[in-house]
Structure formats: C-alpha cells, structure tokens
C-alpha positions as CSV (number, residue, x, y, z in Angstrom):
1,M,-0.1,0.1,0.0
2,N,0.9,3.5,-0.7
3,N,-0.4,5.2,2.7
4,K,2.1,6.7,5.2
5,S,2.3,4.6,8.8
6,P,3.1,6.9,11.8
7,E,6.5,4.1,11.7
8,M,7.7,6.6,8.3
9,T,10.8,8.4,8.5
10,L,11.6,12.3,7.6
11,I,13.4,11.4,4.5
12,D,10.2,8.2,3.8
13,H,7.7,11.0,3.9
14,I,9.8,13.9,2.1
15,E,10.5,11.4,-0.1
16,E,6.6,10.7,-0.4
17,L,6.4,14.6,-0.8
18,R,8.4,14.6,-3.9
19,H,6.7,11.8,-5.5
20,R,3.2,14.0,-4.6
21,L,5.1,16.9,-6.5
22,L,6.7,15.5,-9.4
23,I,3.2,14.2,-10.6
24,A,1.8,17.2,-9.8
25,L,4.4,19.3,-12.0
26,I,3.6,16.8,-15.2
27,A,0.2,16.9,-15.0
28,L,0.8,21.2,-14.7
29,G,2.9,20.9,-17.9
30,V,0.4,18.5,-19.7
31,G,-1.9,21.3,-18.8
32,V,0.3,24.4,-20.5
33,I,1.2,22.2,-23.0
34,I,-2.3,21.5,-24.1
35,S,-3.4,24.9,-23.8
36,L,-0.2,26.6,-26.1
37,F,-2.3,25.2,-29.0
38,F,-5.8,27.2,-27.7
39,G,-3.9,29.8,-26.4
40,E,-4.7,32.5,-29.3
41,K,-9.0,31.3,-29.4
42,I,-8.1,31.8,-25.2
43,V,-7.1,35.1,-25.9
44,Q,-9.5,35.9,-28.1
45,L,-12.4,34.5,-25.5
46,L,-11.2,36.5,-23.2
47,T,-11.5,39.4,-24.9
48,I,-15.1,38.8,-25.6
49,P,-16.6,41.2,-22.8
50,I,-13.7,44.5,-23.6
51,G,-15.5,44.0,-27.4
52,G,-12.4,41.8,-29.3
53,M,-8.8,42.3,-29.9
54,A,-9.8,44.9,-32.3
55,K,-10.0,47.3,-28.4
56,L,-6.9,46.1,-27.2
57,Q,-3.2,47.5,-28.2
58,S,0.3,46.4,-27.6
59,I,3.2,48.7,-26.9
60,E,6.4,46.2,-26.2
61,I,8.0,43.7,-29.3
62,T,7.2,40.9,-26.7
63,E,3.9,42.2,-24.9
64,N,2.0,39.7,-27.3
65,I,4.1,36.7,-27.0
66,G,4.5,37.2,-23.4
67,V,0.4,37.8,-22.8
68,Y,0.5,34.1,-25.0
69,M,2.2,32.3,-22.2
70,R,0.5,34.1,-19.3
71,V,-2.8,32.5,-20.7
72,S,-1.3,29.0,-21.7
73,L,0.0,28.5,-17.9
74,F,-3.1,30.4,-16.3
75,A,-5.2,27.7,-18.9
76,G,-2.7,25.1,-17.8
77,V,-3.2,25.6,-13.8
78,I,-6.7,25.2,-14.1
79,L,-7.0,22.2,-16.3
80,A,-4.1,20.9,-13.8
81,F,-6.0,21.4,-10.9
82,P,-7.9,18.6,-9.9
83,V,-4.8,16.4,-10.1
84,I,-2.5,18.4,-7.6
85,L,-5.6,19.1,-5.6
86,Y,-6.0,15.0,-5.6
87,E,-2.2,14.7,-5.1
88,L,-2.0,17.0,-2.2
89,L,-5.1,15.2,-0.5
90,L,-3.1,11.9,-1.3
91,F,-0.1,13.5,0.7
92,I,-2.1,14.6,4.1
93,L,-5.0,11.8,4.1
94,P,-3.4,8.7,5.5
95,G,-3.3,11.2,9.1
96,L,-7.7,10.9,8.1
97,N,-10.1,8.0,8.9
98,P,-11.9,6.1,6.0
99,K,-14.8,8.2,6.0
100,E,-12.9,11.4,6.3
101,K,-11.0,10.5,3.2
102,R,-13.7,9.3,1.1
103,F,-15.5,12.7,1.6
104,V,-12.1,14.4,0.8
105,L,-11.6,12.8,-2.3
106,L,-15.5,13.1,-2.9
107,S,-15.3,16.9,-2.8
108,I,-12.0,17.6,-5.2
109,P,-15.3,17.1,-8.5
110,M,-17.1,19.6,-6.3
111,V,-14.3,22.4,-5.8
112,T,-14.0,22.1,-9.6
113,I,-17.7,23.2,-10.4
114,F,-18.1,26.0,-7.8
115,F,-14.7,27.4,-9.2
116,I,-16.3,27.6,-12.8
117,G,-19.1,28.6,-11.8
118,G,-17.3,31.9,-10.0
119,V,-15.5,32.1,-13.1
120,A,-18.4,32.0,-15.4
121,F,-20.6,34.4,-13.0
122,A,-17.3,37.2,-13.3
123,F,-17.5,36.1,-17.1
124,L,-21.1,36.5,-18.0
125,V,-22.1,39.1,-15.2
126,M,-19.2,41.1,-13.7
127,L,-17.4,42.3,-16.6
128,P,-20.0,42.9,-18.8
129,S,-21.3,45.7,-16.9
130,A,-17.4,46.6,-15.6
131,L,-15.7,47.7,-18.6
132,P,-18.2,50.3,-19.8
133,F,-18.1,51.8,-16.6
134,L,-14.1,51.3,-16.6
135,T,-13.3,52.4,-20.3
136,N,-15.8,55.4,-20.3
137,F,-15.6,56.7,-17.0
138,L,-15.0,60.9,-17.4
139,G,-16.3,60.4,-21.1
140,V,-12.8,59.6,-21.9
141,Q,-12.5,57.1,-24.1
142,T,-10.2,54.0,-23.0
143,N,-8.1,52.1,-25.0
144,P,-6.4,49.3,-23.0
145,R,-2.5,47.4,-23.6
146,L,-3.6,43.5,-24.1
147,S,-1.2,42.9,-21.1
148,S,-3.1,44.8,-18.7
149,Y,-5.9,43.9,-19.8
150,I,-5.6,40.3,-19.6
151,S,-3.4,40.6,-16.4
152,F,-6.9,42.3,-15.0
153,I,-9.1,39.3,-16.0
154,T,-7.1,36.6,-15.3
155,N,-7.0,37.9,-12.2
156,L,-10.7,39.3,-11.7
157,L,-11.7,35.6,-13.0
158,F,-9.3,33.6,-10.7
159,W,-10.6,35.6,-7.1
160,V,-14.0,35.5,-8.0
161,G,-13.6,31.8,-8.7
162,V,-11.8,31.0,-5.4
163,S,-14.8,33.6,-3.2
164,F,-17.5,31.0,-5.4
165,E,-15.7,27.9,-3.0
166,L,-17.2,29.1,0.3
167,P,-20.1,27.0,0.8
168,L,-17.4,23.5,0.2
169,F,-15.1,25.5,2.1
170,V,-17.9,26.2,5.1
171,Y,-18.8,22.5,4.6
172,I,-15.5,21.1,5.4
173,L,-14.7,23.7,8.6
174,A,-18.5,22.4,9.7
175,R,-17.7,18.6,8.8
176,F,-14.6,18.7,11.2
177,G,-16.5,20.9,13.8
178,L,-14.5,24.0,13.2
179,V,-18.0,25.8,12.3
180,T,-21.4,25.0,13.1
181,P,-24.6,26.2,11.6
182,K,-25.5,28.8,14.6
183,S,-22.8,30.4,15.3
184,L,-23.1,31.4,11.3
185,L,-26.5,32.9,11.5
186,N,-25.7,34.2,15.0
187,Y,-22.2,36.6,13.4
188,W,-24.3,36.5,9.8
189,R,-24.2,40.6,10.4
190,Q,-20.7,40.5,11.0
191,A,-20.3,38.0,8.0
192,I,-21.8,40.5,5.5
193,V,-19.4,43.6,6.8
194,V,-16.6,41.3,6.1
195,I,-18.4,40.2,2.5
196,A,-18.5,44.1,1.7
197,V,-14.9,44.4,2.3
198,L,-14.3,41.4,0.0
199,A,-16.2,42.5,-2.8
200,A,-14.7,46.0,-2.1
201,V,-11.4,44.6,-3.2
202,I,-12.2,41.9,-5.6
203,T,-14.7,44.2,-7.8
204,P,-13.0,46.2,-10.6
205,T,-14.7,49.5,-10.2
206,V,-15.4,51.7,-7.0
207,D,-18.9,52.1,-7.9
208,P,-21.7,50.9,-5.3
209,V,-23.9,48.9,-8.2
210,N,-20.7,46.7,-9.6
211,M,-19.7,46.6,-6.0
212,S,-23.5,45.4,-4.7
213,I,-23.2,42.8,-8.0
214,M,-20.4,41.2,-6.5
215,M,-22.3,40.7,-2.7
216,A,-25.1,39.8,-4.2
217,P,-23.8,36.0,-4.9
218,L,-21.3,36.3,-2.1
219,I,-24.2,37.1,0.8
220,V,-26.5,34.5,-0.8
221,L,-23.3,32.1,-0.8
222,Y,-22.8,32.9,2.7
223,F,-26.4,31.6,3.8
224,I,-26.2,28.7,0.9
225,S,-23.1,27.8,3.3
226,I,-25.0,27.5,6.5
227,L,-27.2,24.8,5.0
228,F,-23.2,23.0,4.0
229,A,-23.0,23.4,7.4
230,W,-26.1,21.7,8.5
231,A,-25.6,18.8,6.1
232,A,-22.0,18.3,7.7
233,G,-23.0,18.3,10.7
234,R,-26.0,15.6,9.9
235,G,-23.3,13.6,8.5
236,R,-20.7,14.4,11.4
237,N,-23.4,13.0,13.9
238,L,-24.6,9.9,12.1
239,P,-21.6,7.5,13.5
240,E,-22.8,8.5,17.0
241,D,-26.3,8.1,16.3
242,T,-25.5,4.0,16.1
243,P,-24.7,1.6,18.5
244,Q,-21.1,1.1,19.7
245,E,-19.4,-1.5,20.9
246,E,-18.0,-1.9,24.5
C-alpha cells in the first residue's frame, strides 16, 4: 500500500512529498502544453467582454507573446488543478480516517464545479457591467494595453472563482467540527461586513452598483454555506447515533 504509517521516517515523508510534487508538476506541464495549442483562441475568448482584440493595443515588442504564454499558463493551471489537488490530498489523507478520506476525495469535483461557477459569473455578469464603466469613465474612451487587460481579467476570474468556494470551505470546516450552523447564523451581520470588504477588493470598479453585483452572490453563498454546515453536521453525527460496541 502507498499510505503513510506512523513509523515512516522524515526521509520517507520527504520522498513521498517529492513523488506527489513530481506528479503535480507533470500534470501542470501537460496542461500548459495542451493550452499552448489553444492559446490564441483563449485570448480571443477573454477579450469578448471588452469588444474583441480590436479594442486592445500592444506597445512592447514582446507583449503579445508574453500574453500568449501567460494565458497558456493560466489555462494549464486550471486544467491541472484537479490532479494537483488530488496529489496534495493523497499526501495528507493518511492522517484521516477512511470516512474522512472518502469525503475529501469526493469533494474534488465539487471544488472544480464551484470554481467554474465563479469564473462564469465573473465573465458573464461582472465584466459586461464593469468594463463599460471603466473604459468610459469621465467620458474619456480608454484603449487598454493587451497585457494589462489580460492581467486584470485573469486575476479577476481567479479570485471570483476562489470566492465561490465558500460553501464547500464552510462544509469542510463544519465536517471537522470547526464551525456550526448556529454560529454562522449568529454572526451573519459580521459576515456581511466581511463580504462587503471582500467585494470592494475583488470588484474592479469603485461604484456601488458593481460592488453590489459582487456582494449579492456572496451573501447568497454565505446563507447556502449555512445549509452546507447543517448537512455536514448531520454527517458527523450519524456515527454517534449508531450503537457503539463496548
């Protein structure tokens, strides 16, 4: 078996970590190579919210190829993320019981789904409303650089995608007994303040309309997280309801 045991030495742990990191790096390399073949199409897709490539300009000689490589790396990380997460969990899982191992491994598809949902929300809802405000502020038409636009949009997509992991993150915390549905309900006002600060950081504009566009789904996700915490609490309590052997 490949599981770690308490008798493993520090060298054994380091060797297994090296093995997991190697597999993760191979997955990342494969993801980047695949993305390189579609880099131009991905760039064209990312420029749709601003009106296409014609709305952008390049200044430096190496700017276009730099953007191409950045987008390919970004897409490669997303493609390889399930494998990277899986290898990380394999390194950690031996410290958990079988039920916890099964739960954590089954959460990998959910992590991907929630992240993609956040990216889709940012791309289809946030950007179409934010970009016209940004590019026409003060009545001055803006023609962004390709590199600055791609850097801006990839950062936004990534962090909105991460923020949509909130229900799953709360579920994991609740499954291990670190939070409860009652505590989340009691602190809902403080949570909204934190969400407002988070939305202000993530939102690309300073106007309250676009900030509200970001806040609304996060608030909904917070209350969905309470339901997730309730479901996680039921999962934790199930074994305690069964008769225990003496």
